[in-house]
C-alpha positions as CSV (number, residue, x, y, z in Angstrom):
1,M,-18.7,-74.1,28.7
2,C,-20.7,-76.8,27.1
3,C,-22.2,-77.7,30.5
4,S,-23.1,-74.1,31.1
5,S,-24.9,-73.9,27.7
6,H,-26.7,-77.1,28.5
7,A,-27.9,-75.7,31.8
8,A,-29.1,-72.6,30.1
9,L,-31.1,-74.6,27.5
10,S,-32.7,-76.7,30.2
11,E,-33.7,-73.6,32.1
12,E,-35.2,-72.1,28.9
13,R,-37.1,-75.3,28.3
14,R,-38.4,-75.4,31.8
15,R,-39.6,-71.8,31.5
16,H,-41.3,-72.5,28.2
17,S,-43.1,-75.5,29.7
18,N,-44.2,-73.5,32.7
19,H,-45.5,-70.7,30.5
20,T,-47.4,-73.1,28.3
21,G,-48.8,-74.7,31.4
22,A,-49.9,-71.4,32.7
23,L,-51.6,-70.6,29.4
24,V,-53.4,-73.9,29.5
25,E,-54.5,-73.4,33.1
26,S,-55.8,-69.9,32.6
27,P,-59.7,-69.4,32.9
28,F,-59.9,-67.9,29.4
29,I,-58.4,-71.0,27.8
30,H,-61.0,-73.1,29.9
31,R,-63.7,-70.9,28.6
32,L,-62.4,-71.2,25.1
33,G,-62.3,-75.0,25.5
34,R,-65.9,-75.0,26.6
35,T,-67.1,-72.9,23.6
36,L,-64.9,-74.0,20.7
37,P,-64.8,-77.5,19.3
38,E,-62.3,-79.7,21.1
39,T,-60.8,-81.2,17.9
40,R,-59.5,-77.9,16.5
41,S,-57.8,-76.8,19.7
42,D,-56.3,-80.2,20.5
43,E,-54.9,-80.6,17.0
44,S,-53.2,-77.1,17.0
45,W,-51.7,-77.4,20.5
46,S,-50.6,-81.0,19.8
47,V,-48.7,-79.9,16.6
48,K,-47.0,-77.0,18.4
49,F,-46.0,-79.1,21.4
50,Q,-44.8,-81.9,19.1
51,Q,-42.5,-79.4,17.2
52,S,-41.1,-77.9,20.4
53,S,-40.5,-81.4,21.9
54,D,-38.7,-82.5,18.7
55,S,-36.5,-79.5,18.7
56,L,-35.7,-80.0,22.4
57,V,-35.0,-83.8,21.8
58,S,-32.6,-82.9,19.0
59,V,-30.8,-80.4,21.3
60,D,-30.5,-82.9,24.1
61,S,-29.1,-85.5,21.7
62,E,-26.5,-83.1,20.4
63,L,-25.6,-82.0,23.9
64,A,-25.1,-85.6,25.0
65,Q,-22.9,-86.2,22.0
66,C,-20.8,-83.2,22.9
67,E,-20.5,-84.3,26.5
68,T,-19.3,-87.8,25.4
69,E,-16.7,-86.2,23.0
70,V,-15.5,-83.8,25.7
71,N,-15.2,-86.7,28.2
72,T,-13.1,-88.7,25.8
73,L,-10.9,-85.7,25.1
74,L,-10.4,-85.0,28.8
75,K,-9.4,-88.6,29.4
76,I,-6.8,-88.3,26.6
77,I,-5.5,-85.0,28.1
78,S,-5.3,-86.6,31.6
79,D,-3.2,-89.5,30.2
80,L,-0.9,-87.0,28.4
81,S,-0.5,-85.0,31.5
82,R,0.5,-88.1,33.5
83,K,3.1,-88.9,30.8
84,M,4.4,-85.4,30.8
85,D,4.7,-85.5,34.6
86,S,6.8,-88.6,34.3
87,L,9.3,-86.7,32.1
88,Q,12.3,-84.8,33.6
89,I,11.4,-81.1,33.6
90,P,13.9,-78.3,34.6
91,R,13.3,-76.4,37.8
92,E,12.5,-73.2,36.0
93,M,9.6,-74.8,34.2
94,K,8.0,-76.5,37.2
95,T,6.4,-73.4,38.7
96,P,4.5,-72.1,35.6
97,E,3.3,-75.7,34.8
98,S,1.0,-76.0,37.7
99,P,-1.9,-73.9,36.2
100,V,-1.8,-76.0,33.0
101,R,-2.2,-79.4,34.5
102,V,-5.7,-80.9,33.9
103,S,-7.3,-83.2,36.4
104,G,-9.1,-86.1,34.8
105,S,-12.1,-86.1,37.1
106,V,-15.3,-86.0,35.1
107,P,-17.7,-84.4,37.6
108,Q,-15.9,-81.0,37.5
109,Q,-16.7,-80.4,33.9
110,G,-17.1,-76.6,34.0
111,S,-13.8,-75.8,35.6
112,I,-12.0,-78.4,33.4
113,L,-13.4,-76.8,30.2
114,T,-12.4,-73.3,31.3
115,V,-8.9,-74.4,32.2
116,V,-8.5,-76.3,28.9
117,D,-10.0,-73.4,26.9
118,A,-7.8,-70.8,28.6
119,G,-4.5,-72.6,28.7
120,T,-4.3,-74.2,25.3
121,A,-1.7,-71.8,24.0
122,S,0.4,-72.0,27.3
123,V,0.3,-75.8,27.2
124,E,1.5,-75.8,23.6
125,S,4.4,-73.4,24.3
126,K,5.4,-75.3,27.5
127,T,5.3,-78.6,25.7
128,K,7.4,-77.2,22.9
129,N,10.0,-76.0,25.4
130,I,10.0,-79.4,27.1
131,C,10.4,-81.3,24.0
132,R,13.3,-79.1,22.9
133,D,15.0,-79.3,26.3
134,S,14.7,-83.0,26.6
135,E,17.5,-84.6,24.7
136,G,16.1,-87.2,22.2
137,G,12.5,-86.4,23.1
138,S,9.9,-88.7,21.5
139,S,8.6,-87.0,18.4
140,E,5.6,-89.3,18.3
141,L,4.4,-88.1,21.7
142,W,4.7,-84.5,20.4
143,K,2.7,-85.3,17.2
144,E,0.0,-87.1,19.2
145,L,-0.3,-84.2,21.6
146,Q,-0.6,-81.7,18.7
147,K,-3.3,-83.8,17.0
148,V,-5.2,-84.0,20.3
149,L,-5.0,-80.3,20.9
150,S,-6.1,-79.5,17.3
151,A,-9.1,-82.0,17.6
152,L,-10.0,-80.4,21.0
153,E,-9.9,-76.9,19.4
154,D,-12.1,-78.0,16.4
155,S,-14.6,-79.8,18.6
156,S,-14.9,-76.9,21.0
157,G,-15.4,-74.5,18.1
158,Q,-18.1,-76.7,16.6
159,G,-19.8,-77.1,19.9
160,R,-19.8,-73.4,20.5
161,N,-21.3,-72.8,17.0
162,M,-24.0,-75.4,17.5
163,L,-24.9,-74.2,20.9
164,R,-25.1,-70.6,19.7
165,L,-27.4,-71.7,16.8
166,Q,-29.5,-73.9,19.0
167,T,-30.0,-71.1,21.6
168,Q,-31.0,-68.7,18.8
169,N,-33.4,-71.2,17.3
170,A,-34.9,-72.0,20.7
171,E,-35.5,-68.3,21.4
172,S,-37.1,-67.7,18.0
173,I,-39.3,-70.8,18.4
174,R,-40.4,-69.7,21.9
175,A,-41.2,-66.2,20.6
176,K,-43.2,-67.7,17.7
177,H,-45.1,-70.0,20.0
178,L,-46.0,-67.1,22.4
179,S,-47.1,-64.8,19.5
180,A,-49.2,-67.7,18.0
181,A,-50.8,-68.4,21.4
182,R,-51.7,-64.8,21.9
183,E,-53.2,-64.4,18.4
184,S,-55.2,-67.6,18.8
185,W,-56.5,-66.4,22.2
186,V,-57.5,-63.1,20.8
187,Q,-59.2,-64.7,17.8
188,A,-61.0,-67.2,20.1
189,T,-62.3,-64.5,22.4
190,Q,-63.5,-62.5,19.4
191,V,-65.3,-65.5,17.9
192,L,-66.8,-66.4,21.3
193,E,-68.1,-62.9,21.8
194,E,-69.6,-62.8,18.3
195,M,-71.3,-66.2,18.8
196,E,-72.7,-65.1,22.2
197,R,-74.0,-61.9,20.6
198,D,-75.6,-63.7,17.6
199,L,-77.2,-66.5,19.7
200,G,-78.1,-64.4,22.6
201,I,-76.3,-66.7,25.0
202,S,-74.9,-65.2,28.2
203,Y,-72.8,-67.0,30.7
204,P,-72.8,-65.8,34.2
205,S,-69.3,-64.7,35.1
206,A,-67.8,-64.7,38.6
207,L,-66.7,-61.1,38.1
208,P,-69.0,-58.1,37.9
209,P,-69.2,-56.5,34.5
210,D,-67.2,-53.4,35.4
211,E,-64.3,-55.5,36.9
212,R,-64.5,-57.8,33.9
213,R,-64.1,-54.9,31.4
214,Q,-61.3,-53.4,33.5
215,F,-59.6,-56.9,33.5
216,Q,-59.9,-57.0,29.7
217,R,-58.4,-53.6,29.4
218,D,-55.6,-54.5,31.7
219,V,-54.9,-57.7,29.7
220,L,-54.8,-55.6,26.4
221,S,-52.5,-53.0,28.0
222,L,-50.3,-55.8,29.4
223,Y,-50.2,-57.4,25.9
224,K,-49.0,-54.1,24.4
225,H,-46.5,-53.6,27.2
226,N,-45.3,-57.2,26.6
227,Q,-44.8,-56.4,22.9
228,D,-42.8,-53.3,23.8
229,L,-40.7,-55.3,26.2
230,N,-40.0,-57.9,23.5
231,A,-39.0,-55.2,21.1
232,S,-36.7,-53.7,23.6
233,L,-35.3,-57.1,24.5
234,K,-34.5,-57.8,20.9
235,S,-32.8,-54.5,20.5
236,R,-30.8,-55.1,23.7
237,Q,-29.9,-58.6,22.5
238,G,-28.6,-57.0,19.3
239,E,-26.6,-54.5,21.2
240,L,-25.3,-57.3,23.4
241,V,-24.1,-59.2,20.4
242,G,-22.5,-56.1,19.0
243,A,-20.8,-55.4,22.3
244,E,-19.5,-59.0,22.4
245,R,-18.1,-58.6,18.9
246,M,-16.5,-55.4,19.9
247,L,-15.1,-57.0,23.1
248,M,-13.6,-59.8,21.0
249,D,-12.0,-57.2,18.7
250,L,-10.7,-55.4,21.6
251,E,-9.2,-58.6,23.1
252,D,-7.6,-59.4,19.8
253,E,-6.2,-55.9,19.6
254,K,-5.0,-56.2,23.2
255,K,-3.2,-59.4,22.4
256,W,-1.6,-57.8,19.4
257,L,-0.5,-54.8,21.4
258,Q,0.9,-57.1,24.1
259,E,2.9,-59.0,21.5
260,K,4.2,-55.7,20.1
261,V,5.2,-54.4,23.5
262,V,7.1,-57.6,24.2
263,D,8.8,-57.3,20.8
264,L,9.7,-53.7,21.5
265,K,11.0,-54.6,25.0
266,R,13.2,-57.3,23.4
267,K,14.5,-54.9,20.8
268,W,15.2,-52.2,23.4
269,L,17.0,-54.5,25.8
270,Y,19.0,-55.9,22.8
271,G,20.0,-52.3,21.8
272,V,20.8,-51.3,25.3
273,S,23.1,-54.4,25.7
274,R,24.7,-53.6,22.4
275,S,25.3,-49.9,23.1
276,P,28.2,-48.7,25.3
277,S,27.3,-48.2,28.9
278,G,29.0,-44.8,29.4
279,S,27.4,-42.6,26.7
280,P,28.1,-38.9,27.1
281,S,24.5,-37.6,27.2
282,L,21.0,-38.4,26.5
283,S,20.8,-36.2,23.4
284,S,23.4,-38.4,21.7
285,S,21.1,-41.5,21.7
286,P,17.5,-40.2,21.8
287,T,16.0,-43.5,20.7
288,S,17.9,-45.7,23.1
289,S,15.2,-45.7,25.7
290,P,11.7,-45.4,24.1
291,S,9.9,-46.7,27.2
292,F,10.7,-46.8,30.9
293,S,8.7,-49.9,31.7
294,S,10.5,-52.3,34.0
295,P,11.6,-55.7,32.5
296,P,10.1,-58.9,33.7
297,Y,11.2,-60.6,36.9
298,P,14.9,-61.5,37.0
299,G,15.6,-65.0,36.0
300,S,12.7,-65.3,33.6
301,P,13.3,-67.2,30.3
302,L,12.0,-64.1,28.4
303,L,15.0,-62.0,29.6
304,S,17.3,-64.8,28.6
305,R,15.9,-64.7,25.1
306,K,16.2,-60.9,25.0
307,L,19.9,-60.6,26.0
308,P,22.4,-61.7,23.3
309,G,24.9,-64.4,24.0
310,F,22.6,-66.0,26.6
311,R,22.0,-69.8,26.5
312,P,18.9,-71.5,27.8
313,D,20.8,-73.8,30.0
314,S,22.9,-71.0,31.6
315,P,21.4,-69.1,34.6
316,P,20.3,-65.5,33.9
317,S,22.4,-62.6,35.3
318,P,20.2,-59.8,36.8
319,C,23.3,-57.7,37.3
320,T,23.3,-56.9,33.6
321,V,19.8,-55.5,33.6
322,D,20.4,-53.6,36.8
323,S,23.6,-52.0,35.5
324,V,21.9,-51.0,32.2
325,L,19.0,-49.4,34.0
326,Q,21.3,-47.7,36.5
327,A,23.4,-46.3,33.6
328,E,20.2,-45.0,31.9
329,I,19.0,-43.4,35.1
330,D,22.4,-41.7,35.6
331,K,22.2,-40.4,32.1
332,L,18.7,-39.0,32.6
333,Q,19.7,-37.4,36.0
334,R,22.7,-35.7,34.4
335,C,20.5,-34.5,31.5
336,L,18.0,-33.2,34.0
337,E,20.7,-31.3,35.9
338,R,22.0,-29.8,32.7
339,L,18.5,-28.7,31.8
340,K,17.9,-27.2,35.2
341,A,21.2,-25.2,35.0
342,R,20.3,-24.1,31.5
343,N,16.9,-23.0,32.6
344,E,18.3,-21.0,35.4
345,R,20.8,-19.3,33.0
346,L,18.0,-18.6,30.6
347,N,15.8,-17.0,33.4
348,A,18.7,-14.8,34.5
349,A,19.4,-13.8,30.9
350,L,15.7,-13.0,30.5
351,V,15.7,-10.8,33.6
352,K,18.9,-9.0,32.4
353,R,17.6,-8.5,28.9
354,K,14.3,-7.2,30.3
355,G,16.2,-4.6,32.3
356,E,18.4,-3.7,29.4
357,S,15.4,-3.3,27.1
358,E,13.8,-0.9,29.6
359,Q,17.0,1.1,29.8
360,L,17.3,1.1,26.0
361,S,13.7,2.3,25.6
362,M,14.3,5.1,28.1
363,S,17.6,6.2,26.4
364,L,15.8,6.0,23.1
365,S,13.0,8.3,24.2
366,R,15.6,10.7,25.7
367,Q,17.6,10.6,22.4
368,E,14.4,11.3,20.4
369,A,13.5,14.3,22.6
370,D,17.1,15.6,22.2
371,S,17.0,15.1,18.4
372,S,13.7,17.0,18.2
373,A,15.1,19.8,20.2
374,L,18.2,19.9,18.0
375,H,16.1,19.9,14.9
376,M,14.2,23.0,16.3
377,A,17.5,24.7,17.1
378,L,18.9,23.9,13.6
379,A,15.8,25.4,12.0
380,Y,16.1,28.5,14.3
381,C,19.8,28.8,13.3
382,E,19.0,28.6,9.6
383,E,16.4,31.3,9.9
384,C,18.9,33.5,11.8
385,E,21.4,32.9,9.1
386,E,19.0,34.0,6.4
387,A,18.1,37.1,8.4
388,Y,21.7,38.0,8.9
389,R,22.4,37.5,5.2
390,D,19.6,39.8,4.2
391,L,20.8,42.3,6.7
392,L,24.4,42.2,5.4
393,C,23.1,42.6,1.8
394,L,21.0,45.6,2.9
395,C,24.0,47.2,4.7
396,G,26.2,46.7,1.7
397,A,23.6,48.3,-0.6
398,R,23.3,51.2,1.9
399,K,27.1,51.8,2.0
400,K,27.3,51.6,-1.8
401,Q,24.5,54.1,-2.2
402,N,26.2,56.5,0.2
403,A,29.5,56.2,-1.6
404,E,27.9,56.8,-5.0
405,T,26.0,59.9,-3.7
406,I,29.3,61.3,-2.5
407,S,31.3,60.6,-5.6
408,T,28.7,61.5,-8.4
409,P,27.7,65.1,-9.2
410,Q,24.3,66.6,-8.4
411,P,22.7,66.6,-11.9
412,D,23.2,62.9,-12.5
413,L,21.1,61.9,-9.5
414,A,18.2,60.7,-11.6
415,K,20.3,58.6,-13.9
416,S,22.2,57.0,-11.0
417,A,18.9,56.3,-9.1
418,D,17.5,54.6,-12.2
419,K,20.7,52.6,-12.6
420,N,20.7,51.6,-8.9
421,L,17.1,50.6,-9.1
422,Y,17.8,48.4,-12.1
423,K,20.8,46.8,-10.3
424,G,18.7,46.2,-7.3
425,E,16.0,44.4,-9.4
426,A,18.6,42.4,-11.1
427,S,20.5,41.3,-8.0
428,S,17.4,40.6,-5.9
429,S,17.3,37.1,-7.6
430,P,20.9,36.2,-8.6
431,P,21.4,32.9,-10.3
432,E,23.4,30.1,-8.7
433,G,27.0,29.9,-9.7
434,T,27.3,33.5,-11.0
435,A,29.8,36.1,-9.8
436,E,27.3,38.9,-9.3
437,T,27.8,39.3,-5.6
438,R,28.6,43.0,-5.6
439,P,26.5,45.2,-3.2
440,Y,23.7,47.0,-4.8
441,S,21.9,50.2,-4.1
442,L,18.2,50.7,-3.4
443,S,15.8,53.5,-3.3
444,E,14.7,55.0,0.0
445,K,11.3,53.4,-0.1
446,E,12.5,49.9,-0.9
447,F,15.2,50.2,1.7
448,E,12.7,51.1,4.4
449,D,10.4,48.3,3.4
450,K,13.2,45.7,3.5
451,A,14.5,47.1,6.7
452,G,11.0,46.8,8.2
453,V,10.7,43.2,7.1
454,I,14.1,42.3,8.5
455,L,13.2,44.0,11.8
456,Q,10.0,41.9,12.0
457,R,12.0,38.7,11.4
458,I,14.5,39.7,14.0
459,S,11.7,40.3,16.6
460,R,10.1,37.0,15.7
461,L,13.4,35.2,16.1
462,K,13.9,36.8,19.5
463,Q,10.5,35.5,20.5
464,D,11.3,32.0,19.2
465,R,14.6,32.0,21.1
466,A,12.8,31.2,24.3
467,A,11.3,28.0,22.9
468,V,14.6,26.7,21.6
469,C,16.5,24.6,24.2
470,I,19.8,22.8,23.3
471,P,20.1,19.5,25.2
472,Q,23.0,19.1,27.6
473,Q,25.5,16.3,27.2
474,G,24.9,13.3,29.4
475,E,27.2,11.6,31.8
476,A,30.4,10.0,30.7
477,G,29.2,6.4,30.9
478,E,25.5,6.9,30.2
479,G,24.1,5.8,26.9
480,K,27.2,4.1,25.6
481,I,26.8,0.6,24.2
482,S,29.3,-2.0,25.1
483,P,31.1,-3.6,22.1
484,D,31.0,-7.2,23.4
485,T,27.3,-7.5,24.2
486,G,25.7,-4.8,22.2
487,T,23.8,-3.4,25.3
488,L,24.2,-0.5,27.6
489,A,27.4,-0.4,29.7
490,G,26.0,0.0,33.2
491,V,23.0,-2.3,33.0
492,R,24.4,-5.8,33.9
493,G,25.6,-4.7,37.3
494,R,22.3,-3.2,38.3
495,A,20.0,-5.7,36.6
496,S,20.5,-8.4,39.2
497,S,19.5,-6.1,42.1
498,L,16.2,-5.0,40.5
499,S,13.1,-6.0,42.4
500,K,9.5,-6.3,41.3
501,N,8.4,-2.9,42.7
502,T,11.3,-1.1,41.0
503,K,10.3,-2.8,37.7
504,E,6.7,-1.7,38.0
505,E,7.8,1.8,38.9
506,K,10.1,2.0,35.9
507,A,7.4,0.7,33.6
508,A,5.0,3.4,34.9
509,L,7.6,6.1,34.5
510,L,8.4,4.9,31.0
511,Y,4.7,5.0,30.1
512,E,4.4,8.5,31.6
513,L,7.5,9.6,29.7
514,V,6.2,8.4,26.4
515,T,2.8,10.1,27.0
516,V,4.6,13.4,28.0
517,R,6.8,13.2,24.9
518,E,3.8,12.6,22.6
519,E,2.0,15.6,24.2
520,M,5.0,17.8,23.8
521,S,5.2,16.8,20.1
522,E,1.5,17.7,19.7
523,M,2.1,21.0,21.4
524,R,5.0,21.7,19.1
525,G,2.9,21.0,16.1
526,N,0.2,23.3,17.4
527,L,2.7,26.0,18.0
528,R,4.0,25.6,14.5
529,L,0.5,25.9,13.0
530,L,-0.2,29.0,15.1
531,E,3.1,30.6,13.9
532,K,2.1,29.9,10.3
533,E,-1.3,31.4,10.9
534,R,0.3,34.5,12.4
535,R,2.6,34.8,9.5
536,C,-0.3,34.6,7.1
537,L,-2.1,37.3,9.1
538,D,1.0,39.5,9.0
539,L,1.2,39.1,5.2
540,A,-2.5,39.9,4.8
541,L,-2.0,43.0,7.0
542,M,1.0,44.2,5.0
543,V,-1.0,43.7,1.7
544,Q,-3.9,45.7,3.2
545,S,-1.6,48.5,4.3
546,T,0.0,48.7,0.8
547,Q,-3.5,48.7,-0.7
548,D,-4.6,51.5,1.7
549,S,-1.4,53.5,0.8
550,A,-2.0,53.0,-2.9
551,G,-5.6,54.1,-2.5
552,A,-4.5,57.2,-0.7
553,L,-1.9,58.1,-3.4
554,I,-4.5,57.6,-6.1
555,L,-6.9,60.0,-4.2
556,D,-4.2,62.6,-3.8
557,S,-3.3,62.4,-7.5
558,L,-7.0,62.7,-8.5
559,R,-7.4,65.7,-6.2
560,D,-4.3,67.4,-7.8
561,E,-5.6,66.6,-11.3
562,L,-9.0,68.1,-10.4
563,G,-7.4,71.2,-9.0
564,E,-5.2,71.6,-12.1
565,R,-8.2,71.1,-14.3
566,R,-10.3,73.7,-12.5
567,A,-7.4,76.1,-12.7
568,T,-6.9,75.5,-16.5
569,Q,-10.7,75.9,-17.0
570,Q,-10.7,79.2,-15.1
571,R,-7.7,80.4,-17.1
572,I,-9.4,79.4,-20.4
573,A,-12.6,81.2,-19.3
574,E,-10.6,84.3,-18.4
575,N,-8.9,84.2,-21.8
576,L,-12.1,83.8,-23.6
577,A,-13.6,86.7,-21.7
578,K,-10.6,88.9,-22.6
579,L,-11.0,87.8,-26.2
580,E,-14.6,88.8,-26.2
581,D,-14.0,92.0,-24.4
582,G,-11.0,93.3,-26.3
583,G,-11.3,92.5,-30.0
584,G,-8.1,94.5,-31.0
585,I,-5.8,91.7,-30.0
586,P,-3.5,90.7,-32.8
587,G,-4.0,87.4,-34.5
588,P,-0.7,85.6,-33.6
589,R,-1.6,86.0,-30.0
590,N,-4.9,84.2,-30.5
591,H,-3.1,81.4,-32.3
592,S,-0.7,80.9,-29.4
593,I,-3.6,80.8,-27.0
594,L,-5.4,78.1,-29.1
595,R,-2.2,76.1,-29.2
596,E,-2.0,76.2,-25.4
597,L,-5.6,75.2,-25.1
598,Q,-5.0,72.2,-27.4
599,A,-1.9,71.2,-25.4
600,T,-3.9,71.4,-22.1
601,L,-6.7,69.3,-23.6
602,Q,-4.2,66.6,-24.7
603,R,-2.6,66.6,-21.2
604,E,-6.0,66.2,-19.7
605,Q,-6.7,63.2,-22.0
606,S,-3.4,61.6,-21.1
607,L,-4.1,62.2,-17.4
608,R,-7.4,60.5,-17.8
609,K,-5.8,57.5,-19.5
610,R,-3.3,57.3,-16.6
611,V,-6.1,57.4,-14.1
612,A,-7.9,54.6,-15.8
613,A,-4.7,52.5,-16.0
614,L,-4.1,53.1,-12.3
615,R,-7.7,52.1,-11.5
616,E,-7.3,48.9,-13.6
617,S,-4.0,48.0,-11.9
618,L,-5.6,48.7,-8.4
619,D,-8.6,46.5,-9.3
620,S,-6.2,43.7,-10.5
621,A,-4.1,44.0,-7.3
622,L,-7.3,43.8,-5.2
623,T,-8.5,40.7,-7.1
624,D,-5.1,39.1,-6.8
625,S,-5.0,39.8,-3.0
626,T,-8.5,38.3,-2.6
627,T,-7.5,35.1,-4.5
628,Q,-4.3,34.9,-2.6
629,R,-6.2,35.1,0.7
630,R,-8.6,32.4,-0.5
631,I,-5.7,30.2,-1.5
632,N,-4.0,30.8,1.9
633,R,-7.2,29.8,3.7
634,E,-7.5,26.6,1.7
635,E,-3.9,25.8,2.3
636,I,-4.4,26.4,6.0
637,A,-7.4,24.1,6.0
638,R,-5.6,21.4,4.1
639,L,-2.6,21.6,6.5
640,S,-4.9,21.4,9.5
641,R,-6.6,18.3,8.0
642,Y,-3.2,16.7,7.4
643,Y,-2.1,17.5,10.9
644,N,-5.3,15.9,12.3
645,K,-4.6,12.8,10.2
646,V,-1.1,12.6,11.3
647,T,-2.0,13.0,15.0
648,S,-4.7,10.3,14.7
649,T,-2.2,7.9,13.0
650,S,0.4,8.6,15.7
651,R,-2.2,7.9,18.4
652,N,-3.2,4.6,16.8
653,S,0.5,3.6,16.4
654,R,1.0,4.5,20.1
655,K,-1.9,2.3,21.1
656,K,-0.6,-0.6,18.9
657,H,2.9,-0.2,20.4
658,Q,1.4,-0.3,23.9
659,E,-0.6,-3.4,23.0
660,Q,2.5,-5.1,21.6
661,L,4.4,-4.3,24.9
662,W,1.6,-5.9,26.9
663,R,1.5,-8.9,24.7
664,L,5.3,-9.3,25.0
665,E,4.9,-9.2,28.8
666,K,2.2,-11.8,28.7
667,Q,4.3,-14.0,26.5
668,I,7.2,-13.7,28.9
669,A,4.8,-14.7,31.8
670,V,3.6,-17.7,29.8
671,M,7.1,-18.7,29.0
672,G,7.9,-18.6,32.7
673,E,4.9,-20.7,33.5
674,R,5.9,-23.2,30.8
675,H,9.4,-23.4,32.2
676,A,7.9,-24.1,35.6
677,K,5.7,-26.8,34.2
678,E,8.6,-28.4,32.4
679,E,10.6,-28.5,35.6
680,A,7.7,-30.1,37.4
681,E,7.3,-32.7,34.6
682,L,11.0,-33.5,34.7
683,S,10.9,-33.8,38.5
684,A,7.9,-36.1,38.2
685,T,9.6,-38.3,35.5
686,L,12.7,-38.4,37.7
687,E,10.7,-39.6,40.7
688,A,8.9,-42.2,38.5
689,M,12.3,-43.4,37.2
690,E,13.6,-43.7,40.7
691,W,10.5,-45.6,41.8
692,R,10.9,-47.9,38.8
693,R,14.6,-48.3,39.7
694,E,13.7,-49.3,43.2
695,E,11.1,-51.7,41.8
696,T,13.6,-53.2,39.4
697,I,16.1,-53.6,42.2
698,L,13.5,-55.3,44.4
């Protein structure tokens, strides 16, 4: 290394001398020498060359001193190697000793230095082993060897530092000299041009003026380019220094990692030799084999240090390492087989569960459809029960009324009618828990009204009977859940024979079934809304018919009253005419006529009051009916809004459910791919282990 550095310094010195020679031989320097005083240029260049020559002389002297020290050290090392060769060395240590021996020949300095620099640690380790193995080895020789090696390391480190500093100083000095020469040349050319311009002196040049100007421009551009190159060179040198430092750090880290790997291998082999060879499974000792790297060659001293109970003087046994590795490989193969069997079982269970889930979803949809149909049938039965109850009550009231009319005399009909009406009003809303369940009697009009309402309900129930469909009972073994697995009974036998096409068809049928069921539920909701609207319209029609009948009754009563009033007025006019014509009518007769007139006038006033009361009640009934219609319309609108909201939420939930189903299918596919990848990785690891096993056996 020292010789290579010396050669590099000599090369730099030669380049510097050539460059300075080129500068001196250039025509511009000759021209500057002709114009400027000779004393100034000679003094500056002599000072600069003297400084550079002094620095080079110091470097040469230091290099010579280093060479002499290295030669002496090499002689000492060659003597020591001869003495070490004379010692008795075991057979195992003769083979690795050959790269450490150092030849004492002085001409091959580069190779000797590299060998000494690279094998210092190995020489030290081997000499330690030799001195330990040799019984009664000379401790003085060992101490002398250690001193020589430490001196060699110190001198080599000092030489490296000195060479590094000298190379850096030489580069900086060369750069300073070049920059000073360029600055002096530029200043000299400027002074020369100024003097020629002031004195009017013109020297004929060999070049034409255009070429001369172009040459000056080229020189300036090359000067700038040279400055850029110097800057880039400095930056690259800095990067190179940083890279060298990083490389040294990486080498240190690599050495540390290698030591750590060796330590881990030692611990692993020690733990393997301590653990029993026939462990049941890999899972019982997960940290027993952290790495699968093959141990060093059989018979190496490193293996002898790793295995317990091994002595240095006893030969190593490769059978132990082979048996340990074979046991580990067998364990891993058994674990791999178990994992493969478990993976197959999981795949089969996944297929079965998928088929069972499809069957369960289909049975669930069928059960939901049956439950909705049963709910509709139950509501229909409840309405039929209410209609039959009302019909029974009406029949009982009719029978009671017929019995009372037969048993009671004719004059008491009005009283019995009033009593029956009161009873009907009282029993129309009987309280819960009371014993008033006796049949009641109604008037003819109320009986007809209630009979008409019940007939309408019966006709409506007959129409609804076509929409009601009671679901039939399924097969004996269909839909039953087995108690041991919690799934459908007949699924496991058929799940193994399902193919991919049948699965896709079942999924499509399931999707169509879900959509049809949702459409049927929407149609049922629409039918219910239409039925409610029809009922509202029937009620409005009934109210309108009652209002029309009430108006007709009022008109008839008013016509009767008007006819009676005209008759009374005619009678009064006739009586007044008789009174005027025949004045001989006695007085008591006139008084009776006046009393009759007063009575008729009072009846007329009472009739007018009744007509006004009837009009007020009619107006109130009309206003109540209009408000009820408005309320009914608002209720219908609110119910329709609620229905729209419910349908939108149901559609959104259906979409979310479909998305969840697709996500689950994707997850199942990803799990299958992951299982396949794991199987491939396990097979790859098994192949790698087999290859390592073969390598270890070899």
